[in-house]
N, C-alpha and C positions, 0 to 999 in steps of 0.2 A: 504494500500499500504506500506509494509515493505521496508525500505530503505536497499538495498543489500550492500551498501558501508560502513555499520556501522563499521565492523571490519577492513575493508580494509584501511579506513581513519585513524582510531585510531591507528592501529597497526603500520603502516608506521611512524607515528608521533612518537609512543612510542619507535620504534627501533632507530630513529634518536636521540630522547631525551637520550635513553640509551647510544648511542655512545658518545654523548657529556658528559653525567654524568661519564662515564667510564674514559674518556680521562681527566676529570678534575683534577684527582688525581695522574696522571702520566705524568707529563709535563717535569720533569728533564732530561736533556740529550736526548732529543728526536731527532731522525734521520729520514729524509725522504730518502727513497730508491727507486729508479726507475730502473727497469730491461731494460735498453737500449741496452745492448750487450750481446752476449752469454757468454762472459767471466764474466761479472758481474752477470749473473744468476749461473754460475758454483760457483763463489765466495760466492754468497748468499747460495747455497746448502750446501756448505762446512762448512759456519758458523752456519747454522741451525743445521746440524747434529752434529757439535761439542757441541752445547748446550744441544741438546737432550741426547747425550751420557753423559754429566755431570749429567742430571737428572736421567738418568738410573743407574749411578753408585754411586750417592751421597745420596741414601735413608737411612738416618740414624738421630739420633737426636744429633750428634756430632755438636758443634757450627760451625766448619769450613765448614762442609758439608752442613749444613742448610744455611749458608750465600752464599755458591756457588750456591746452588739450587736457592735462592732468586735472585741472579744476573742473573742466566740463564733463569729463568721464566720472569724476567723483560725484558730482551733482546727480548725474543719470544713475549711478549705483545706488545712491540714497533712495531715490524715487523707486528704483526697481525692487526694493524690499517690500514694497506696498503692492500685493497682488491686484488690488484694484486699479492701479496705475500702470501696470506692465503692459497692457494692451495699447495705451496711450503712447508709450515709448515706441513700441513696434510700428504702430501706425504713423507716427512722426518721423520714420526712417532712421531710427537709433541703430538698427541691426547693422547695415552696410557700414555705417561710420564707425561703428565699434570695432568690426572685423578688420578694417584697414589699419587699426592701431596695434593688432596683434604682431604686426612686423615693424621692424625698425625702419625709420624713413631714410632716404638716400642721404650721404654726407653733405653738409652745407658747402664744403669746398672740395673740389676734386682732389683725390689723393689723401683726404683726411681720414685716418684709421683709428682715431681715438674715440671714446664712449661718447654717445650722445648724451645730452642733458636728460636727466631723470631715466637714465637707461634702466630697463626693466620694470621700473614703477609703472610706466604708462601701459606697457603690455600686461602686467600683472592686473591692474584695475580694469582694462578692457575684458580680459579673460573672466575676471570675477563677475562684472556686470552681465556679460553674455551667459554666464552659468546661471544667474539669478533668472534671466529671461527664459532660459530653457526649461526652467521648472515647470512651465506650463507645456504640455505636451504638443498643443497646436503650433508652437513657436520653434520646435526642434528642426523641422525640415527647412523652414525659412532661413535659420541661422547657417546650417548646413549648406544650403544653396547659394548663400551670399559668400561662400569660400572659407568658412572658419576652420575646417578640419586640418588642411595642410599646415597653416600656421601654427595651430594649437600642437600638432604633432611636433614641429620644429622647436617650439617652446620647451617641449619635454626633454629635449637634447642639450639645452643649454647647460654650461658648467662654469664654474668660476671659483676663485679663491680669494682670501683676505676680506677686505672691506665690502666688496661686492657679493660676496657668497650668500649673505642673509637675503638681499634683494633677489639674487638668482633662484634660491630656494623658494621664495615666496611666488615667483612667477611660474616655476616648474609646478608647484602645488596647485595654484589656480587653474593652470591649463588642464592638469589631470582631473579637478574637480568639474570643469567645464565639460570635458569629454564624458565624464559619468552622468551629468544631467542631460547631455545631448543624446546618449545612447540609451537612456533609461526607457525600457519597455518598448524600444524601437528597433526591430530587427534589421531593417535596412541600414540605418545609421551604424549599428554595431559591425556590419559587414564592410561598410565604408571605412571605419576606423582601421580595420585589419588591412584593407587595400591600400589605405594612404601610409601604412607602416607603422601603426601606433602601438602595436602590441610588444614589439622587441624593447624599445625604450621604457615602456612602462614595467616590463619585467626587470630590465636593468636597475630602474629605480627602487625596486624593492630592497636593494642593498645600499641605497643611498645613505649618507651619514646622518641627515636631518630625520628624525622619526616621523614629523609631520608629513614629509614628502613621501616616506615609505607608506604611510597610512592612506595618503590621497591616491598613490599608484595602486595599492591593493583595492582601494574601493573602485577605481576605474576597472581593473581587471574582473573584479566580481561582478560587475554590470556587464561587461562584455562577454563573459563566460556563459551567462544564463541563457539556456536555450539556443545557443549557437555552436553547432559541432565543430566547425572550421576554427572558429575563435579558440574553442577549448584545446583543440588538437595543437594550435600554434603556441598557446601559452605553455602547453606541456612540452613541446619540441624546443621551446626557448629555455627549457631547464628552470622552470619556475618553481617546481615542486621541493626541491631541497631547501630553498630560502624560505618558501612559505612555511614549511614544517618547522624551521628555526623560529620564525615569527610566532607559530603557537606557543612557544615556551617563553615569549617575551613578557616581562612584568608590567609592561605598558598595555593596560586593558584595551585601549583603542586599537592598537597594533594587532593583538592576537583575536580581536573581534574580526576585524577585517580579513585577517589571513584565514580564519576558520571559514569566513563567508566565501572567500574566492574557492577554497577547496570544496566547500559544499556545493557551490555552483558547477565546479569542474565535474564532480562525480554524480551530479544529478543526471539520471536517465542514461549514464554512460558506464557500463560495467566494465569496459576495458580500462578506462581512466581510474575507475574505482580500485581495480586491482594494482595499478601503478602506485596509487597513493598509499595503499597499504603495504606494498613492497618497500616504498621509500620510508617507512617508519613513522606514519601520521597517527596510528592508533593510540599509542600510549600518552602523546601530548594532548590529544583530543579529549581523551578520558580525563586528563589533568584538568581541562578547562571546565569540568562539571563542577569544580570547587573554586571557579573564578569569582572575584568580587563583582565582575560585570554580568548582570542578569542576561544581557543580550548574547555575550559570549558563551554563557551556560546554554541558554537556549538553542543556539546555532550548533554547539557541541552535541546536544541531545539529539537534534534533527540528523546531524551527520552520523552519530552512532546508529541510528535507526536505518539510514541507508547502508552503512557498512554491514549491518546485520542481515540485509537481504542478500549478501553475496553467497554465502554458504554456511553450513551448520558450524564448520570449524571457527569461523570468524565470530559467530554468536558466542560460542564457548569461550573464546579468547577475550572477548569485550568483558565478559562476566569474571573470568578468572583475574583480569588485570584492575579489578575494582570498581567497575562501573555501576553496580546495582545499588549500593547504599547511598551514593550521591544522587542517583536518578530518584530513589524513593523520597528522599528528602525533598527533592524539587517537587514532588507530587503534592506537597503540602504548602507550597510557596504562595504567596498572595498574589503573584503574578500569573495571570491565568494562561498567557502564551507559554509560560515556562512548564506549567503543569501539563498543558496539551503536548509540548514536545518530549516531556519526560514520559508521559504515558504512551506516546508514539514509539519511543525507543524500547521501553519495556515491553510493548506489545510485540515488536519484532523479536526481541530476545525471548519472549515467553513461548514462542512457537517452536523452540528447541526442547526436547524432553530432558537434555542435561541441565538446563537452566531453571526448569519450572520449580522444582522443590527449593532451590537456593533463593529465588525471588520471593517466595512465600515465606520461607524461613527468616528472610531479612526484614519481614514486616511489610511486604508489598501489597497484601490483599486488602486490609482495612482502608488505606487511602485510595486504593483504585475503586473500591466500593463507594466511597464518598463521592468521588468524581461522577458517578452515575447520576448523582443529583443535579449536576450542571445543566444549563439551559443552552450551553454552547455545544452545537452539534458535533463539531470536529473533537472537541475534548472529551466529550460523552462516548463518541464511538472509538476513540483510541483506548479509553479506559475499558470499554466493553471487550474490545479486541483483545487486550492484554488478559483480561479475566478468562476470555475463551480458551487462550493458550494455557493458562494456569490449571484450569479445570481438566486438562488432559492428563494430569499427574495424579494417580491414586493417592499419593500422600498429602495432596492438598485438598481433596474434596471434603474431608471432615473438618478441616481448619476453615475452609470457606463456609460451610454450612453451620457450624456452631456459633459463628459470630453474625448470623442472620443474613449470609450472603445469598442465600437461595431465595429468600423472601425479598431481598433488594432487587434482585434481577426479575422476580415474578411481578413485583409492584411497580417497577420503574416506568416513568413516562419518558419515552424516547423520542428525540427530536426528528430523526430521519429513518427512512425505512431500512437502509443498510444496518443501522444499529439494532433495530427490531429483530431482523434476521440473524445477526450475530448473537443476540441474547437467546433467541430461540434455539440455535444451535448449541450454545453453552448449557442450557437447561437439558437438552437431549443428551449432550455429553456427560452431564452429571447423572442422568437417569442410567445411562449404560454402565456407570461405574458402581452402582449400589448392588454389589454382591461380594462374595468372599471377604477378604480381609477389610475392605472398606465398610461392608455392612457390619461386620463384627466390631469394628471400631465405633461405628454409630451407635450400635446396641449397647456397647459399654458405656457410652456417654449418656444414653437414654436410662441407664440403670443407676449409674454412680456419679455423674456430674451434678453441678448446682442447677437449680430450677431455671436459671436464666440461660443456661446452655441446653437443658432438656427440652424445652419448649421449641426453639428453632429447629433442632433435630427431629421431634415429632412432626413438626409442620412440613419440614422438607421431605420426610420419608412418606408422608401421606400422598405426596405428589410424585415421588420418584421410585419408591419401591416396587418390586414385582408383586402382582396378585398373589403368587405362590408364597411370598414372604410376609404378607400382610397379618397373618394370625400370629406369627412369630413376634413381629414388631409391636403389634397393637393390643393384643390379648396376653400374650406370654410375657411381654416386657413393659406393660403398662403404658403404651404409647396412647391408647384410646382415652384413659383417664386424663391424660395431659392435654388432650385436644378438647375434652369436654369441660375440663377446668377453664380453658380459655372463653368458652361460651359464658361461663358464670362470672367472668371478670368484670370489674368496673370500668375497664379501658376498652372503649369502643373498637379500636384498632385490633386489640387481641381478639375481640369477639368476631370481628369480621374475618381475621386471619383463620381462627378456629373453624368457623362455619365453612368457609371455602376449602379447607383442608378435609373436613369431614365429608363434604360433598364430593370432592375429588376421590376420596378413599372409597366412597360407596359406589360411585360410577365407574371407578377403573376396574373394579372386579366383574368378571363376567356373571358372577352369582349374587351381584348387588340388587337385581331387580326383585319386586315382590314375586312370589310363586305364581306361575302362569296357569297352572292347572289345579283343579279341585282334587281333593284326595279321593283315590278310587272308592266306589261304592262297595259294600259288602258283597252284594250280588252283581251279576253282569247287567249292564245297562240294556234296557229295552225300549226301542223308539217305534211307536206304532205309525207314525208319519203324519203328515199335514192333513190328510184327508178325514182323520178321526178326531180332530179337535173339535170339540162341542158337536159331535155328531151322535144322534141317538141310536144309531145302528150298533147293536152288540153292547150298548151301555148298560152298566149294572150299578151305576151310582149316580146320583144327581145333586149338584151343589147349588144351593140358593144364594145367589149373590145380588144384592140390591133389588130383591124381589123378582130377579129372573132366574131361569133355570139354566144350568151349565151341565150338559152330558159329558160324563167321564168314564173310564173304564178301570176297574181296580187293578188289574194286572200291570198296567203302565205305572200307576200310582205306587204300587208296592215296590216296583223297581226303581223308583226315583230317588227316594229318600227315607231315612229311618223314621221321619215324622209320620209319614203316610203308613209305613208298615206298622207302627205302633197304633195308628188310628183304625186300621182295617185288619190287622192281624193279632191285635192285643185285646185287652179288656175294656176298652173303651165302648160307649154306647154306639158311636159311630160304625162300629163293626158290622152291625146287622141293619143299620138304618138305610132305608131307601133313599131319603133326601137328607143331605148334610148343610146345615146353614153356616154361611161365612159371613160374620157380622162386621169385620173391621178392615175389609179390603175391598176397594173399588172394583167395578166390573172390568175397565179396562186393564187394570193392573193384574187382576185374576186371569183374565183371558191370556194376557202375554206370559204369565207364569205358566200356565198350562200348555201354551204353544212351545215353550222351552222344554217342558217335560215330555211332549209328544214328539218333538224333532231334535232336540239336543241344540237348538239355536233360537234367538229371538232379536227382533230389531229394536234395540233399547235406545232411547234418546235421553237427554239430560232432563227432560220435563217429567219423565216418569221414573227415572233411575232411582231416585231416593225412595220412593213409595215401593218400587219393586224390590229394592233391597231389603226393606223392612219384611215384606212377604217371603223373600227368599231366605231371611234369616229365621223367620217363624216356622217354615216348613223344612229347614235344613237342607236347602238346595245349594250345595257349596259351589258348584259349577256357575249357576245363575248368579249367585251372590258375587262371585269373583268378576263375572262380567259386568254387573252393576258397578262395582267398585271401580272397575277400570273406566267406565264411562263418566262417572262421578268425578274421578280423579282429573279428567280432562278439564273440569269446570273449576278447579281450585284456583282462587285468585288472592291477592294481598288482603282484600276486604273479607273473604269469607274463609280463609284457611283455618281460623280457630273454630268456627261452627262445623266445619268439614271434620276437624280432628275430633269434636265432640261427637259428631255423627259416628265416626269409626269406632269410637269407644262404646256407644250405646249399642251398636250390633256386632261388636267384636269383629269388625271389619279389617283384618289384619293388613291386607294389601292397601287398602284406602289410608290406613294409618301410616303405613310406610311411605306412601306417596306424599302425605302431608309433611312428613319429617323431611324428606328429600326437598320438597318445594320450600319449605322454611329455610333449609341450609342454603339452597340456590339463590333464594332471593332475600336473604338476610340483610343485605345492604339497604333494601327498601324497606323491609319489615321493621327494622330497628327504629324507624321514625314514627311507629304506630305506639300509642300510648299504652297498650296492652301487652307489648311483645315481650317485656320481661317475665309477666305471669305465665305467658305462653311457653317460654323457654323452660322455665322450671317445671312446667307440667309435663313437658314431653321428654325431659332428660332421662327418667327411669326406662321409658319405652325405647328411647334413642339407644341406650346401652345395651338392651336386650336385642334390638334390630342388628346393631353392629356385631354383637357376640354370636348371634345366629348366622349371620351373612358370612363373616369371616371364618367361623368354625366349619360352616358347611362345605366350604371350598376344600378344606383340608380333607374332609371326610369323603368328598368325591374323588379327590387325588387317590385315596387309599383304596378305592373300590377297584 
């Protein structure tokens, strides 16, 4: 996973730093101009044009002309600091005028070989001002088209000693800064710099005696190297790597920051250069930068290590062996969000190697990575999730991740982008695949002997992750069920929600979690006479009186249907010999549907009649019909009626309906908890919930033994 923000982050920072550096040497007589009125704007335009005219008319080596040009450029540079005014300068023709002053004017007298007045100072000020104008991308090409690149490259080659050395150093630095801004995110200008021969002198300047020049040259190379393979190759061919690696060890934070930035852009999407950089010995000094006092250097080093880690497995191991893990973990807890993001990026890459996973976890990497999942920054969140995905691949890390609530964190997280959600889903699946053997044994040990604060997250995780074959062992034999039910009784709403979701998952995950689908078999084989005999007087030997109407039936069918009818017609009751049997408490339509079920083994039951039919089926011990009614009624359970439905299930010993109510309550707990009566309902169902899970989880083991 290459980080697309590499240059965006570093270049923005570099451009801000450039502006600060540029302004540092030009503080005298600074004026802040704001264009608040039309008149002020017109005055500004006249002022700019006047100074541009001075530049156009004073191109000579005469001291007075040089002094006038120097003053005019200084005024324009002051104005260029204000981004609102930059366009005015460009529109008034400042660019071609400034470009002409990048070169020394011809000598005043033929044969004069001495220094021009203000030698280097005018060129330096001109390069500085053009660099400010180039901060706006729309002006970059205009400046290049005006011919700025060749003289800027020539300025990079100036050398001098003694009194002039400081001035020469300044002009070289300003030329490098101007090239940096001109080439910023402009691929065609980056190429033109190479064509004009700008790269070799910049590489040479990395060894310049003045550290400010080194820094400026590295900044330019950093920009030129980004997403330009030809430039990268030429920088490497000019033997820049050895000096860049030495610069990584500099105590000057500004120097090692620029050096690590150059190397980072060189290796970005360039595996061959990455190998050369590693062979040149960059790894250890880059790791050393993780402890730099400069957060930007730390960030760039972490990003670079993440890129190194993509090379091969051996490189990942070497990075860890050389001490990168601990400072990266410390960076995860920094107040600097970009630092946290890059540290997570590097650890994510390192964590994909199984040799590193246990070490990262043992060094304390899991808790801060889990905390980063709360970030609303998509890249930071994704990098943390990717690192946790790698760590979850090691069996030694699974229990450590689960016992501190890592599973619940992954389950509950609100993830900004889809790739992060996909990554978390894969992590949860990876954890699920690990819950067996010694991992399961470790978790069971924690479930039995750890503190309650550890037992609870373990029980919650196992409800979601363990195999149905292990559910009885975990939740019946090792008390996991009681831990989950305790959460339902907690005064903490979050714990209640977690417990309800875990119990629901536990129930639905088992293939035996559904209520029994069929009634217990009748003591005698079931006999169905068929639809044509329903309420048919043919061969009828008993008549029921329902709501004053006669219903014709057949004893043989009734005797085979249930124990209640067998007792009625084959026992000592008065109905045994009665011709007419009165049915006082059942409506005609309900009785007719019940008899239809007895005669055919099926009935078309809807929600309007299901509850009355359930009552009748319970009265006459018709378990199959009762179960059918429970199934229909269960489809009508809602937040508003679940309490009444549970009462109904208790009134008629409707086990299936009662279990459906329990599952509904667990599934919809997040909404039910807003109801004023939910606490009473939970307390009411807890005993049956225990029985339900005990039967469900035990039944699976019994089935496996058969």
